C-alpha positions, 0 to 999 in steps of 0.5 A: 378580675375576671371578664365574661364575653361571647365570641363573634363570627368574623365577618368580611370588611365592608371596605374590603372588596375581596372579602365582600365578594367571598361573603357574597359567595357564601365563604367566610373570611378570618380576622386576627385572633384575640387571646383572652386572659387566663381569668377570663370567662367565655359564654358559649351561648353568647357565640353568635355562631352558636345561635346559628347552629341552634337554628340549624339543629332546630330545623333538622329536628323539625324536617326529619322524624326520629333518628334520635341517635343521628341527631345526638351525634350531630350535636356532639360534633357541634359541641366538639367545634364550639369547645374548640373554638373557645380554647382558641380564644384562650390560645390553647393550641391543639390539632384541628379536629378530623371531621371525615364521616361515614353515614351508613343506612338503607335509602330514603334514611335522610343521609343527604339531608343530614349532610347538608345540615352538617355543612351548615353547622361546619360553616357556621362554626368556621371549620369550612369556608361555605356551607355547600355539599358536592354530591358524587358517585363512583361514575363522577370519580372513576375514569375509564382509561388510564390517566382519566381517574385522577383528573376526574377526581381532583375536579370533584375534590376542587368543587367540594374544596371549602365544603363537603364532598358526599360520596354516595355508595362508596363501596363501588370505588373498591372492587377487588374482583377487577385488578384493572379497576381504577377505583383504587387509584381514587382512594389513594388520591382521597387518602392524600387530600383528606389529610393534607386538606382536613382543615378545608375539606370534609368527606363524608362516605355513604351507603348500605351498613354491610357493604360499607363495613367491607369497604372500610375493612379493605382500606384501613388507611381510610377507615383510620382517617374517618373518625366519625361513623353515624348509623341511619336506622330504618324508620318504623311504621309510626315514624313513616305515618309521621313522615307521610303527614308532614310531606302532604302538609308541605304540599298543601294537601291533607288526608281525610279521616278514611284516608289516613287510615288507609295509607297507614295500611298501604304502608304496612303492605308496602314495608313487607314488598322488596326494595322499600325505601323508607321516606323515598318510598312514602314520597313516591306513594304521595306522588302517585296519590296525587296522580289519582286524586287529579284523575278523580277530580277531572273526572268529577266534571263540576266546579271544584272547591278548595277543599276538593283540591287539598283533600286526598281521599281513601279512593286515591290510595286504594287505586294503588296496585297493592290493593288490586288483589283486594279489589278483585275479591270483592 
């Protein structure tokens, strides 16, 4: 007779001080696996970890506007690991999936946020020991003199062990124009660790699409160890307005009707200017609106109501330098 069951996430023993300490640090312990009979049935939805993964995916949907293709890839990776866990329950041996990744996209497109949520998912499904992301750049890895690079890189790897190492603007590791550059040493160390520790470490390389393509083309050994390439597209105007609404609400502010229309106009103008950084530019713009709102409220020299404190007005937005030419023409 077949049996149907879910598989639970192993918990540290309450009587094991070492296990309890590990759990307190956010790291998981492993229990002796129980192999199911060939005719057993396994309900993936009954998996305790699956519920946490769904919660993380739901929070990702709530936090990030758009990015449909990114969210789809994240779900695919989560599904891969759920099925891999199910196979283990039936004693089906196979190599552990390689989950090193490349995140490509412009600034402010959510790459770091997705990396943090990915770490939570990988931890819930038992792929990494802790849901942490250690973010580094070239300066954190490359030394300035002979013998300095290896210790710096290994320190970063030690900090990321059991979690995710997120290398931002990874292409700066490769500088072929400088024969004495130590970035290549970092790449060689990463190649070794990504292969030897792939069951205990996930490396995510991030940066602009064109530069990342050149980086991987120049380092084929590295490219072959990164099976998951996820592209983060720039947000369109409507998505940026929605992002602004969410950011304002999260800080207990609101646009009045005229202000929301003006902020939409502001975004149209800002997107045409150099160095536009998607959600990052939206956040910076809102911060400046708050500064102008504060200056306006202090200048009222009267008692303030709650409505005054939460409302961003048309005036607070039109104080931007993007509207300066228009003001001078009036």
